[in-house]
Each structure stands twice: as C-alpha cells, then as structure tokens.
MARDRENLUM-774025 format. One record per residue (C-alpha): x, y, z; residue in three letters. Coordinates in steps of 0.2 Angstrom, whole numbers, padded with zeros to 4 digits, always signed. Example, Ala and Ser with C-alpha at 12.3 -4.5 7.8 and 13.67 -1.06 7.14 Angstrom:
<lumnus>
+0062-0022+0039ALA/+0068-0005+0036SER/
</lumnus>
This chain:
<lumnus>
+0000+0000+0000UNK/+0007+0017-0005UNK/+0003+0025+0012UNK/+0012+0012+0022UNK/+0020+0017+0039UNK/+0038+0013+0042UNK/+0042+0000+0056UNK/+0049+0006+0072UNK/+0066+0000+0068UNK/+0066+0012+0052UNK/+0060+0026+0063UNK/+0074+0024+0075UNK/+0087+0024+0061UNK/+0079+0039+0053UNK/+0080+0049+0070UNK/+0098+0054+0067UNK/+0094+0060+0049UNK/+0083+0074+0054UNK/+0090+0091+0059UNK/+0083+0107+0065UNK/+0084+0114+0048UNK/+0073+0100+0042UNK/+0059+0104+0055UNK/+0061+0123+0051UNK/+0059+0120+0033UNK/+0041+0113+0035UNK/+0037+0125+0049UNK/+0042+0140+0037UNK/+0032+0132+0023UNK/+0016+0131+0034UNK/+0019+0150+0039UNK/+0021+0155+0021UNK/+0006+0146+0015UNK/-0005+0152+0030UNK/+0001+0170+0026UNK/-0004+0169+0008UNK/-0021+0161+0012UNK/-0024+0174+0024UNK/-0025+0187+0010UNK/-0041+0179+0004UNK/-0048+0167+0017UNK/-0054+0173+0034UNK/-0052+0161+0049UNK/-0054+0143+0046UNK/-0037+0140+0053UNK/-0040+0122+0059UNK/-0047+0117+0042UNK/-0031+0125+0033UNK/-0020+0116+0045UNK/-0028+0099+0042UNK/-0027+0102+0023UNK/-0009+0105+0024UNK/-0006+0090+0035UNK/-0015+0080+0022UNK/-0004+0088+0008UNK/+0013+0084+0016UNK/+0007+0066+0021UNK/+0003+0062+0003UNK/-0015+0060+0008UNK/-0032+0067+0000UNK/-0044+0077+0010UNK/-0063+0078+0009UNK/-0071+0094+0015UNK/-0090+0094+0020UNK/-0100+0110+0023UNK/-0116+0119+0017UNK/-0114+0130+0002UNK/-0106+0147+0004UNK/-0093+0143+0016UNK/-0078+0146+0004UNK/-0073+0128+0002UNK/-0070+0130-0016UNK/-0061+0147-0014UNK/-0050+0140+0000UNK/-0044+0125-0011UNK/-0041+0136-0027UNK/-0032+0149-0017UNK/-0021+0135-0009UNK/-0017+0129-0027UNK/-0011+0147-0031UNK/+0001+0146-0016UNK/+0010+0132-0025UNK/+0018+0132-0042UNK/+0008+0116-0047UNK/-0004+0111-0061UNK/-0021+0114-0054UNK/-0037+0107-0061UNK/-0055+0109-0056UNK/-0069+0096-0060UNK/-0087+0102-0056UNK/-0096+0086-0052UNK/-0114+0085-0059UNK/-0127+0072-0062UNK/-0123+0070-0080UNK/-0104+0069-0078UNK/-0096+0053-0085UNK/-0080+0044-0079UNK/-0071+0048-0096UNK/-0074+0066-0093UNK/-0063+0065-0077UNK/-0050+0052-0082UNK/-0049+0055-0101UNK/-0052+0044-0116UNK/-0045+0036-0131UNK/-0049+0044-0148UNK/-0046+0038-0166UNK/-0033+0049-0174UNK/-0027+0048-0192UNK/-0009+0052-0198UNK/-0012+0063-0213UNK/+0005+0059-0220UNK/+0002+0040-0220UNK/-0017+0038-0219UNK/-0014+0026-0204UNK/-0027+0027-0190UNK/-0023+0023-0172UNK/-0029+0026-0154UNK/-0022+0041-0145UNK/-0026+0044-0126UNK/-0032+0061-0123UNK/-0029+0066-0104UNK/-0043+0071-0094UNK/-0043+0085-0080UNK/-0037+0072-0068UNK/-0019+0074-0075UNK/-0014+0088-0064UNK/-0005+0090-0047UNK/-0019+0097-0037UNK/-0037+0091-0041UNK/-0052+0100-0035UNK/-0067+0088-0035UNK/-0081+0101-0033UNK/-0097+0094-0025UNK/-0091+0076-0028UNK/-0107+0069-0020UNK/-0118+0078-0034UNK/-0113+0065-0047UNK/-0118+0046-0047UNK/-0107+0033-0039UNK/-0101+0027-0056UNK/-0092+0043-0059UNK/-0087+0045-0041UNK/-0078+0028-0043UNK/-0068+0035-0057UNK/-0056+0043-0044UNK/-0053+0026-0034UNK/-0038+0020-0044UNK/-0031+0038-0046UNK/-0032+0041-0027UNK/-0024+0024-0022UNK/-0012+0020-0036UNK/-0009+0037-0043UNK/-0012+0030-0061UNK/-0027+0029-0073UNK/-0030+0013-0083UNK/-0039+0015-0100UNK/-0041+0000-0110UNK/-0026-0010-0106UNK/-0014+0004-0104UNK/-0009+0012-0087UNK/-0006+0031-0087UNK/+0004+0037-0072UNK/-0002+0053-0064UNK/+0010+0068-0060UNK/+0019+0069-0044UNK/+0014+0076-0032UNK/-0004+0071-0034UNK/-0017+0078-0022UNK/-0036+0077-0022UNK/-0046+0089-0013UNK/-0065+0086-0014UNK/-0079+0096-0007UNK/-0096+0089-0004UNK/-0113+0096+0003UNK/-0122+0087+0018UNK/-0131+0072+0011UNK/-0147+0079+0018UNK/-0147+0091+0004UNK/-0157+0088-0011UNK/-0148+0081-0026UNK/-0134+0072-0017UNK/-0128+0054-0019UNK/-0120+0047-0003UNK/-0101+0044-0006UNK/-0098+0025-0005UNK/-0088+0019+0010UNK/-0074+0013-0002UNK/-0072+0030-0009UNK/-0072+0039+0008UNK/-0059+0027+0014UNK/-0047+0034+0001UNK/-0048+0051+0009UNK/-0035+0053+0023UNK/-0046+0066+0032UNK/-0064+0071+0032UNK/-0065+0089+0037UNK/-0080+0099+0043UNK/-0081+0117+0037UNK/-0091+0126+0050UNK/-0100+0144+0049UNK/-0088+0158+0053UNK/-0088+0168+0070UNK/-0097+0185+0070UNK/-0080+0194+0069UNK/-0074+0183+0054UNK/-0091+0185+0045UNK/-0089+0204+0048UNK/-0072+0204+0040UNK/-0079+0193+0025UNK/-0093+0205+0022UNK/-0081+0220+0023UNK/-0068+0212+0011UNK/-0079+0205-0002UNK/-0090+0220-0004UNK/-0076+0232-0008UNK/-0062+0234-0020UNK/-0049+0224-0010UNK/-0042+0209-0018UNK/-0029+0197-0012UNK/-0013+0195-0023UNK/-0008+0177-0018UNK/+0010+0172-0022UNK/+0017+0154-0025UNK/+0029+0149-0011UNK/+0032+0131-0015UNK/+0035+0121-0031UNK/+0034+0102-0035UNK/+0051+0097-0030UNK/+0050+0106-0013UNK/+0034+0098-0009UNK/+0040+0081-0013UNK/+0056+0084-0002UNK/+0045+0090+0012UNK/+0034+0074+0010UNK/+0049+0064+0012UNK/+0054+0073+0028UNK/+0037+0068+0035UNK/+0040+0050+0032UNK/+0057+0051+0042UNK/+0049+0058+0058UNK/+0052+0045+0072UNK/+0037+0038+0081UNK/+0038+0028+0097UNK/+0030+0011+0099UNK/+0019+0018+0113UNK/+0011+0031+0101UNK/+0008+0017+0088UNK/+0000+0006+0101UNK/-0011+0021+0107UNK/-0016+0024+0089UNK/-0020+0006+0087UNK/-0030+0006+0103UNK/-0041+0020+0096UNK/-0045+0012+0079UNK/-0047-0006+0086UNK/-0060+0001+0098UNK/-0071+0006+0084UNK/-0073-0012+0078UNK/-0090-0019+0084UNK/-0089-0036+0092UNK/-0070-0037+0094UNK/-0062-0042+0111UNK/-0060-0027+0123UNK/-0072-0015+0113UNK/-0082-0004+0125UNK/-0101-0008+0127UNK/-0106+0009+0120UNK/-0097+0006+0104UNK/-0106-0011+0102UNK/-0122-0002+0105UNK/-0120+0013+0094UNK/-0108+0008+0079UNK/-0113-0002+0064UNK/-0095-0005+0058UNK/-0078+0002+0062UNK/-0062+0008+0054UNK/-0049-0002+0044UNK/-0030-0002+0044UNK/-0029+0014+0034UNK/-0035+0023+0049UNK/-0020+0018+0059UNK/-0008+0022+0045UNK/-0016+0040+0042UNK/-0016+0043+0061UNK/+0002+0040+0062UNK/+0007+0049+0046UNK/-0004+0064+0050UNK/+0004+0064+0068UNK/+0021+0065+0059UNK/+0016+0079+0048UNK/+0008+0089+0062UNK/+0024+0087+0073UNK/+0035+0094+0059UNK/+0023+0108+0055UNK/+0025+0113+0073UNK/+0044+0111+0073UNK/+0045+0095+0083UNK/+0054+0079+0079UNK/+0043+0066+0087UNK/+0024+0062+0087UNK/+0015+0064+0103UNK/-0001+0057+0110UNK/-0009+0074+0108UNK/-0005+0074+0089UNK/-0015+0057+0088UNK/-0029+0064+0098UNK/-0031+0080+0088UNK/-0032+0070+0072UNK/-0044+0056+0078UNK/-0060+0065+0072UNK/-0054+0069+0054UNK/-0047+0052+0052UNK/-0060+0041+0060UNK/-0077+0050+0057UNK/-0079+0044+0039UNK/-0072+0027+0042UNK/-0085+0022+0056UNK/-0104+0022+0054UNK/-0116+0023+0068UNK/-0131+0012+0068UNK/-0149+0017+0066UNK/-0152+0017+0085UNK/-0138+0030+0087UNK/-0144+0040+0072UNK/-0162+0041+0080UNK/-0155+0047+0096UNK/-0144+0061+0087UNK/-0128+0052+0091UNK/-0114+0055+0078UNK/-0098+0047+0074UNK/-0089+0062+0082UNK/-0098+0059+0098UNK/-0092+0041+0098UNK/-0074+0046+0095UNK/-0075+0058+0109UNK/-0080+0044+0121UNK/-0067+0032+0114UNK/-0053+0045+0117UNK/-0059+0049+0134UNK/-0060+0030+0138UNK/-0042+0026+0132UNK/-0027+0029+0144UNK/-0013+0039+0137UNK/+0002+0032+0147UNK/+0011+0016+0142UNK/+0009+0009+0160UNK/-0010+0012+0161UNK/-0012+0004+0143UNK/-0002-0011+0147UNK/-0010-0014+0164UNK/-0028-0012+0159UNK/-0037-0029+0156UNK/-0048-0022+0142UNK/-0033-0016+0132UNK/-0024-0032+0135UNK/-0038-0041+0126UNK/-0037-0028+0112UNK/-0018-0031+0110UNK/-0020-0050+0111UNK/-0034-0051+0097UNK/
</lumnus>
C-alpha cells in the first residue's frame, strides 16, 4: 500500500537523519502558505492546518459543509500558493467517468493515412485536483477517482497512465441531507485521509468577510512552493520517528471502533454499525508525523493522535440506526473512545480491556 507506515526500527534509524533545519523548513512552509491564504480566506485555521497535514502526508482530503462557506475558494487559493498544475472538476449528475480520467480517440496520420488510438488526458492529470461537489454525481463517476487516489495512475483499456507527482485530491461535498446528493460509497471515503467539517464563521470573521468581499480589496496570492520542494517535504514527514507507545495508542483508538472485537467498549457495540480499517492507523500516524514537523517538533505525541482522531475516523466508522435516531454522531463516539483510552504506556499495558485488544 502506498501510504504504508515505516516500522519502528526504520523510525529509529531515521531519527539521526533529521535536523533542526529540516523541521524549520516545513514550519516555514506552513507559515508562508498560511500567510498567503490569509490574504483571501478569513479564519478557518483548523481546516487549513488539516489540509496542509494531508498535503505533506501524501493524503487526500474531503471537505464537507453547506454551500457558501468558501470551500472551493479555499482550495483554489491553496493551489495558487504552490507552483503546481491545478485542475477543477465540477461534479454534476450527467458527468461521465471519461470526462474525469480521459479517453482514447481515433486519430489519423495525414502523411500515411494510418489510423490509431491516442489517449487524450482528462482533468485528472494535474498535481492538485479540486473535485467540486463530488457527491452531486452518481457513484459510477465517483468511482472513477478510486484508482487515481490509491495507485496514482489511470487505466484506460489495457494501458496504465501514471499521474503527475505530487498528486493531491481535494474534494468538497454538501451534507447528504441536501437535495440532489448521492452518498459517497464507503470505499471511496476510505481513500480520503481526512474528512474535514467546514463550519460557519464567527461573528467577527463573517464581519471581515462581508467587509472584504463587498469592496475593492483583492488578495494577490504568491506561489511559495514548487513540486520538487513539496516532494522533499513529504519525504521529511516519512522520516519523523514515532515511538511504539504512540503506535499502540493509535491502534487502541482504531481497534475500539470495531464492533464485536475483544475489549471493545459496550457503548461502541451499542452505537456503531462497523468500524475503521487499517488505513485509519496508517493515516493517524502519518498525520501525527506531519503535524509534529509543522509545529517544529521531531517526534509524534499522543496529543497529535488525539487531535487527528476525528478527521481520520469520522468517515471510516458508521453509527447504527439506533444511534442516528438518538442524534448520536460518529464524532460523539470518537470523543467517548478518546476519553476511555489511557494515554500512558503503563496504564495501557495494565488495563485488562486493552490487554484483550492487543491480544486479538
């Protein structure tokens, strides 16, 4: 799997390879991108941070929110801060998979009269893809992104076409309660590293939005990173060490979402339909590495894992009908799981419930 996590032994070997300059490089990149985004986007700092964590972890991010919260503007502005090829696909009910991936066309060589097939690339062949309102197109077209997001390639006929590097999908979707939406299949959602909720702005933030967008003021955004620099920063994230205890803690959170397994809390068995798979652990650890470096640290902490638990897990676990009828969301269950999980190594190892989890 492309997003695999290094072993503890590899992390230990990599510890000596990182330097203060390495951490400063990613921290400076974060500040520069945030500064440029701030010229156009008001607030939404947590959303911006999670998008950057996804980018530097080689992950993809799904943003959900009601219309008008600047989701599309945020992504297109982020693309302008990077010297990368950017493509926007507006997902509509009549969009076909070939409209996204590309198609083979018959082309005639005028000099010889010979006819042959030529692949015409679709908008997917770019570094940053904005899949706008992805849940307004049927599942057949949604699935056209599956191979691209996981394998970073597109297969048309019998030919595989590699996608450019770096490759990053940022998708927006409207809440499924809205008219004209198609629920995103679980297999598709699992390809996204994070699912990020975009909330309404505060009064002061909305005041500033109203002031900026109704006057002559425009934000002149500059590119601060190119493809080579982004790939180098992504490689740095992979080299951040993570302790066995932090890995066990991440595993503890994920395995507690799996209904019927040994050691799973009763409230999970009562509220959850099914839980998260192995990708959740991988993305928790990779995200923790990126978050640590973005903050100028060389190690992943328990706090990093806790901060990323909701965006990583909320779309990988599904609450059952009884929970939905009581207004319980996956975020509520994640909060309870985090609260019920000891943070120290001694507590985890002594707790009988977690001994069952580790033994299963």
